[in-house]
SERO-510888 format. One record per residue (C-alpha): residue number from 0; residue in three letters; y negated, z, x. Coordinates in nm, 3 decimals. Example, Ala and Ser with C-alpha at 12.3 -4.5 7.8 and 13.67 -1.06 7.14 Angstrom:
<atoms>
<0 'ALA' <0.450 0.780 1.230>>;
<1 'SER' <0.106 0.714 1.367>>;
</atoms>
This chain:
<atoms>
<0 'UNK' <-25.236 18.086 16.065>>;
<1 'UNK' <-25.108 18.132 16.419>>;
<2 'UNK' <-24.910 18.438 16.531>>;
<3 'UNK' <-25.210 18.553 16.732>>;
<4 'UNK' <-25.440 18.530 16.430>>;
<5 'UNK' <-25.188 18.712 16.215>>;
<6 'UNK' <-25.162 18.987 16.472>>;
<7 'UNK' <-25.539 19.016 16.493>>;
<8 'UNK' <-25.563 19.062 16.117>>;
<9 'UNK' <-25.277 19.315 16.108>>;
<10 'UNK' <-25.444 19.522 16.379>>;
<11 'UNK' <-25.776 19.499 16.197>>;
<12 'UNK' <-25.621 19.628 15.872>>;
<13 'UNK' <-25.453 19.920 16.048>>;
<14 'UNK' <-25.769 20.013 16.235>>;
<15 'UNK' <-25.969 20.000 15.911>>;
<16 'UNK' <-25.714 20.235 15.752>>;
<17 'UNK' <-25.782 20.480 16.034>>;
<18 'UNK' <-26.160 20.434 16.019>>;
<19 'UNK' <-26.162 20.301 16.374>>;
<20 'UNK' <-26.310 19.996 16.538>>;
<21 'UNK' <-26.075 19.732 16.674>>;
<22 'UNK' <-26.065 19.771 17.052>>;
<23 'UNK' <-26.093 19.479 17.292>>;
<24 'UNK' <-25.737 19.376 17.370>>;
<25 'UNK' <-25.577 19.106 17.581>>;
<26 'UNK' <-25.319 18.876 17.423>>;
<27 'UNK' <-25.044 19.065 17.607>>;
<28 'UNK' <-25.163 19.406 17.481>>;
<29 'UNK' <-25.175 19.319 17.113>>;
<30 'UNK' <-24.802 19.341 17.022>>;
<31 'UNK' <-24.765 19.691 17.169>>;
<32 'UNK' <-25.091 19.807 17.013>>;
<33 'UNK' <-24.976 19.685 16.672>>;
<34 'UNK' <-24.641 19.857 16.714>>;
<35 'UNK' <-24.807 20.181 16.821>>;
<36 'UNK' <-25.035 20.176 16.516>>;
<37 'UNK' <-24.730 20.128 16.291>>;
<38 'UNK' <-24.544 20.408 16.470>>;
<39 'UNK' <-24.815 20.663 16.389>>;
<40 'UNK' <-24.894 20.532 16.041>>;
<41 'UNK' <-24.806 20.787 15.768>>;
<42 'UNK' <-24.583 20.679 15.479>>;
<43 'UNK' <-24.861 20.559 15.253>>;
<44 'UNK' <-24.873 20.237 15.049>>;
<45 'UNK' <-24.967 19.919 15.231>>;
<46 'UNK' <-25.170 19.634 15.087>>;
<47 'UNK' <-25.005 19.313 14.971>>;
<48 'UNK' <-25.194 19.127 15.241>>;
<49 'UNK' <-25.064 19.356 15.514>>;
<50 'UNK' <-24.703 19.332 15.396>>;
<51 'UNK' <-24.723 18.954 15.362>>;
<52 'UNK' <-24.862 18.912 15.712>>;
<53 'UNK' <-24.628 19.171 15.865>>;
<54 'UNK' <-24.329 19.002 15.701>>;
<55 'UNK' <-24.441 18.674 15.853>>;
<56 'UNK' <-24.505 18.818 16.198>>;
<57 'UNK' <-24.199 19.041 16.259>>;
<58 'UNK' <-23.924 18.780 16.190>>;
<59 'UNK' <-24.089 18.548 16.439>>;
<60 'UNK' <-24.078 18.825 16.698>>;
<61 'UNK' <-23.706 18.866 16.627>>;
<62 'UNK' <-23.648 18.495 16.666>>;
<63 'UNK' <-23.821 18.511 17.003>>;
<64 'UNK' <-23.580 18.783 17.114>>;
<65 'UNK' <-23.289 18.584 16.972>>;
<66 'UNK' <-23.068 18.663 16.670>>;
<67 'UNK' <-22.709 18.749 16.765>>;
<68 'UNK' <-22.431 18.642 16.527>>;
<69 'UNK' <-22.172 18.918 16.504>>;
<70 'UNK' <-21.918 18.667 16.369>>;
<71 'UNK' <-21.908 18.514 16.716>>;
<72 'UNK' <-21.782 18.832 16.881>>;
<73 'UNK' <-21.424 18.878 16.998>>;
<74 'UNK' <-21.269 19.150 16.782>>;
<75 'UNK' <-20.960 19.348 16.868>>;
<76 'UNK' <-20.814 19.525 16.565>>;
<77 'UNK' <-21.143 19.463 16.390>>;
<78 'UNK' <-21.358 19.627 16.662>>;
<79 'UNK' <-21.600 19.467 16.907>>;
<80 'UNK' <-21.829 19.596 17.182>>;
<81 'UNK' <-22.174 19.449 17.254>>;
<82 'UNK' <-22.456 19.561 17.481>>;
<83 'UNK' <-22.810 19.475 17.379>>;
<84 'UNK' <-23.085 19.535 17.126>>;
<85 'UNK' <-22.935 19.636 16.792>>;
<86 'UNK' <-23.231 19.483 16.605>>;
<87 'UNK' <-23.104 19.138 16.708>>;
<88 'UNK' <-22.769 19.174 16.530>>;
<89 'UNK' <-22.706 19.005 16.195>>;
<90 'UNK' <-22.445 19.262 16.091>>;
<91 'UNK' <-22.446 19.352 15.723>>;
<92 'UNK' <-22.567 19.699 15.825>>;
<93 'UNK' <-22.687 19.865 16.142>>;
<94 'UNK' <-22.674 20.239 16.200>>;
<95 'UNK' <-22.994 20.422 16.285>>;
<96 'UNK' <-22.956 20.763 16.452>>;
<97 'UNK' <-23.259 20.939 16.305>>;
<98 'UNK' <-23.420 21.279 16.275>>;
<99 'UNK' <-23.377 21.502 15.973>>;
<100 'UNK' <-23.705 21.391 15.810>>;
<101 'UNK' <-23.574 21.031 15.802>>;
<102 'UNK' <-23.927 20.900 15.849>>;
<103 'UNK' <-23.877 20.738 16.186>>;
<104 'UNK' <-24.029 20.826 16.522>>;
<105 'UNK' <-24.405 20.889 16.524>>;
<106 'UNK' <-24.437 20.875 16.904>>;
<107 'UNK' <-24.614 20.549 16.993>>;
<108 'UNK' <-24.386 20.298 17.165>>;
<109 'UNK' <-24.110 20.553 17.214>>;
<110 'UNK' <-23.785 20.390 17.322>>;
<111 'UNK' <-23.552 20.582 17.087>>;
<112 'UNK' <-23.347 20.375 16.849>>;
<113 'UNK' <-23.528 20.527 16.549>>;
<114 'UNK' <-23.857 20.389 16.678>>;
<115 'UNK' <-23.709 20.054 16.777>>;
<116 'UNK' <-23.546 19.993 16.438>>;
<117 'UNK' <-23.847 20.100 16.231>>;
<118 'UNK' <-24.079 19.892 16.448>>;
<119 'UNK' <-23.873 19.575 16.408>>;
<120 'UNK' <-23.793 19.626 16.038>>;
<121 'UNK' <-24.144 19.703 15.914>>;
<122 'UNK' <-24.339 19.983 15.750>>;
<123 'UNK' <-24.140 19.946 15.426>>;
<124 'UNK' <-23.851 20.139 15.583>>;
<125 'UNK' <-24.065 20.450 15.633>>;
<126 'UNK' <-24.196 20.414 15.279>>;
<127 'UNK' <-23.842 20.386 15.139>>;
<128 'UNK' <-23.722 20.685 15.340>>;
<129 'UNK' <-24.017 20.888 15.223>>;
<130 'UNK' <-23.935 20.806 14.862>>;
<131 'UNK' <-23.574 20.913 14.923>>;
<132 'UNK' <-23.650 21.237 15.104>>;
<133 'UNK' <-23.964 21.355 14.914>>;
<134 'UNK' <-24.055 21.586 15.200>>;
<135 'UNK' <-23.705 21.731 15.240>>;
<136 'UNK' <-23.470 21.734 15.535>>;
<137 'UNK' <-23.139 21.554 15.560>>;
<138 'UNK' <-22.836 21.749 15.684>>;
<139 'UNK' <-22.617 21.617 15.963>>;
<140 'UNK' <-22.357 21.356 15.889>>;
<141 'UNK' <-22.472 21.218 15.553>>;
<142 'UNK' <-22.584 20.857 15.532>>;
<143 'UNK' <-22.888 20.725 15.348>>;
<144 'UNK' <-22.928 20.350 15.297>>;
<145 'UNK' <-23.239 20.133 15.294>>;
<146 'UNK' <-23.293 19.762 15.305>>;
<147 'UNK' <-23.340 19.621 15.655>>;
<148 'UNK' <-23.643 19.410 15.560>>;
<149 'UNK' <-23.741 19.211 15.871>>;
<150 'UNK' <-23.422 19.272 16.068>>;
<151 'UNK' <-23.148 19.007 16.074>>;
<152 'UNK' <-22.920 19.265 15.911>>;
<153 'UNK' <-22.921 19.342 15.541>>;
<154 'UNK' <-22.920 19.721 15.542>>;
<155 'UNK' <-22.999 20.018 15.764>>;
<156 'UNK' <-22.770 20.322 15.752>>;
<157 'UNK' <-22.979 20.626 15.845>>;
<158 'UNK' <-22.772 20.915 15.981>>;
<159 'UNK' <-22.865 21.248 16.139>>;
<160 'UNK' <-22.640 21.345 16.426>>;
<161 'UNK' <-22.587 21.690 16.577>>;
<162 'UNK' <-22.815 21.833 16.843>>;
<163 'UNK' <-22.625 21.994 17.130>>;
<164 'UNK' <-22.764 22.312 17.281>>;
<165 'UNK' <-22.563 22.399 17.590>>;
<166 'UNK' <-22.197 22.318 17.531>>;
<167 'UNK' <-22.051 22.115 17.244>>;
<168 'UNK' <-21.940 22.335 16.955>>;
<169 'UNK' <-21.675 22.270 16.694>>;
<170 'UNK' <-21.955 22.232 16.439>>;
<171 'UNK' <-22.110 21.964 16.660>>;
<172 'UNK' <-21.778 21.780 16.662>>;
<173 'UNK' <-21.736 21.809 16.287>>;
<174 'UNK' <-22.090 21.681 16.232>>;
<175 'UNK' <-22.043 21.382 16.462>>;
<176 'UNK' <-21.714 21.292 16.298>>;
<177 'UNK' <-21.889 21.310 15.963>>;
<178 'UNK' <-22.155 21.067 16.088>>;
<179 'UNK' <-21.896 20.798 16.160>>;
<180 'UNK' <-21.685 20.862 15.850>>;
<181 'UNK' <-21.988 20.865 15.619>>;
<182 'UNK' <-22.107 20.530 15.752>>;
<183 'UNK' <-21.762 20.372 15.736>>;
<184 'UNK' <-21.700 20.494 15.383>>;
<185 'UNK' <-22.044 20.376 15.269>>;
<186 'UNK' <-21.979 20.032 15.417>>;
<187 'UNK' <-21.649 20.017 15.232>>;
<188 'UNK' <-21.812 20.135 14.907>>;
<189 'UNK' <-22.077 19.864 14.941>>;
<190 'UNK' <-21.807 19.606 15.027>>;
<191 'UNK' <-21.980 19.508 15.350>>;
<192 'UNK' <-21.808 19.287 15.604>>;
<193 'UNK' <-21.967 19.417 15.927>>;
<194 'UNK' <-22.125 19.737 16.054>>;
<195 'UNK' <-22.291 19.800 16.390>>;
<196 'UNK' <-22.293 20.155 16.527>>;
<197 'UNK' <-22.540 20.282 16.784>>;
<198 'UNK' <-22.448 20.570 17.016>>;
<199 'UNK' <-22.515 20.859 16.778>>;
<200 'UNK' <-22.661 21.181 16.927>>;
<201 'UNK' <-22.611 21.086 17.294>>;
<202 'UNK' <-22.981 21.040 17.372>>;
<203 'UNK' <-23.234 21.313 17.309>>;
<204 'UNK' <-22.978 21.505 17.104>>;
<205 'UNK' <-22.778 21.559 17.426>>;
<206 'UNK' <-22.422 21.505 17.304>>;
<207 'UNK' <-22.219 21.423 17.619>>;
<208 'UNK' <-22.170 21.047 17.633>>;
<209 'UNK' <-21.802 21.045 17.729>>;
<210 'UNK' <-21.696 21.291 17.460>>;
<211 'UNK' <-21.906 21.118 17.194>>;
<212 'UNK' <-21.752 20.784 17.289>>;
<213 'UNK' <-21.396 20.916 17.261>>;
<214 'UNK' <-21.470 21.072 16.923>>;
<215 'UNK' <-21.641 20.757 16.790>>;
<216 'UNK' <-21.357 20.526 16.890>>;
<217 'UNK' <-21.097 20.768 16.759>>;
<218 'UNK' <-21.266 20.800 16.420>>;
<219 'UNK' <-21.312 20.425 16.373>>;
<220 'UNK' <-20.956 20.340 16.477>>;
<221 'UNK' <-20.815 20.617 16.259>>;
<222 'UNK' <-21.023 20.510 15.959>>;
<223 'UNK' <-20.921 20.148 15.993>>;
<224 'UNK' <-20.555 20.240 16.029>>;
<225 'UNK' <-20.561 20.470 15.726>>;
<226 'UNK' <-20.764 20.244 15.497>>;
<227 'UNK' <-20.662 19.898 15.612>>;
<228 'UNK' <-21.020 19.793 15.546>>;
<229 'UNK' <-21.110 19.459 15.711>>;
<230 'UNK' <-21.461 19.579 15.798>>;
<231 'UNK' <-21.574 19.444 16.134>>;
<232 'UNK' <-21.709 19.731 16.341>>;
<233 'UNK' <-21.938 19.670 16.637>>;
<234 'UNK' <-22.009 19.941 16.890>>;
<235 'UNK' <-22.358 19.856 17.005>>;
<236 'UNK' <-22.469 20.004 17.337>>;
<237 'UNK' <-22.786 19.954 17.536>>;
<238 'UNK' <-22.698 20.094 17.879>>;
<239 'UNK' <-22.436 19.969 18.124>>;
<240 'UNK' <-22.312 20.327 18.154>>;
<241 'UNK' <-22.230 20.335 17.783>>;
<242 'UNK' <-22.077 19.988 17.794>>;
<243 'UNK' <-21.836 20.103 18.064>>;
<244 'UNK' <-21.738 20.412 17.864>>;
<245 'UNK' <-21.667 20.217 17.545>>;
<246 'UNK' <-21.492 19.937 17.728>>;
<247 'UNK' <-21.257 20.187 17.890>>;
<248 'UNK' <-21.195 20.378 17.567>>;
<249 'UNK' <-21.143 20.073 17.348>>;
<250 'UNK' <-20.947 19.844 17.572>>;
<251 'UNK' <-20.776 20.051 17.843>>;
<252 'UNK' <-20.434 20.000 17.682>>;
<253 'UNK' <-20.478 19.625 17.729>>;
<254 'UNK' <-20.499 19.655 18.106>>;
</atoms>
């Protein structure tokens, strides 16, 4: 079955779940329409056929984008910086900055990392998170782990960062520090070899980018110095602005 046929059947299944007819779509419209349907899909069981076809379709999409081998990065003191799509990285675990429900982003095609990761990994992640949370809310700074399913990574570390209202408070700082320490300690506990961090809380949660960057780098360097753990840590950024901040903070002493 071709990718186009698989996509047609996936869209048909999702539309049937919703009691809707399949709209007329161009070839170019189908991937986004499928993603949007998955974004709004509640955490309910999926059929074996759907999961089989989804798990055939999504890895091919990742291959098209290109899998990035984190072992090929240049590490300084066990830390690397890379700008790009975190769903392309084959790190042992990638960090997902999520909301307190841990169910992913329900806004169709939203560009937040929560939406991007869930969309590329598959509907199983929302189902796993729902089983973990059981309708509850996760406090800031505590990590929950799921499999990564159709990502090149093995695991997803779901973490809720602080929301900044006005100025940054001491509680905001404590919560953000806890985000990084919780993920690092979990990676060590699981004996992972590599962990990719996103920029936690600096998007819609409004934590100032420069301060968050300084705190993130400080916490990782301090943790590595205190533990001696050989974990490879990748700071993954998506914007040139963030790349410049992390480059300056990580490597300014080398200049």
